[in-house]
C-alpha positions, -999 to +999 in steps of 0.1 A: +384-603+654+407-631+659+380-657+655+370-643+621+401-657+604+437-651+595+430-632+563+412-600+555+402-569+574+393-586+607+429-601+609+443-567+602+422-551+630+433-578+654+469-572+645+465-535+648+450-538+683+477-562+693+504-537+682+487-509+699+482-526+732+513-549+733+542-529+719+572-525+742+569-488+747+562-465+776+525-460+782+513-493+766+490-515+785+509-548+780+546-544+776+555-580+780+531-597+757+549-620+732+543-612+696+516-587+701+491-613+713+464-591+727+441-619+736+468-638+755+478-607+774+442-599+783+435-634+796+464-631+819+458-594+830+444-579+862+409-564+860+425-529+860+447-538+830+418-554+813+397-523+817+425-500+805+430-523+775+393-522+767+393-484+768+424-482+747+410-506+721+377-488+719+394-454+714+418-469+687+389-484+668+370-451+669+400-435+651+402-464+627+365-459+619+370-421+614+400-427+591+381-454+571+351-431+567+373-402+555+392-424+531+361-440+517+345-406+513+376-393+495+376-424+472+340-419+464+346-382+457+374-389+433+351-413+413+323-388+409 
């Protein structure tokens, strides 16, 4: 998503993933990543951390997809 540009939905998704993976909180994969830079953290991670981050990101994006589908359906229903 980072390579898609700094504006728009892809940038928002990249930022969301960065916040999810790199926030200084218990249970996060990368607690010392500067500025929520997921890509930087992943490239310096161990294989175990990388695999955990991959699973976390996939699970997060599944929820994002579910919320987006629900909101789009709600928006469509209100137009009809």
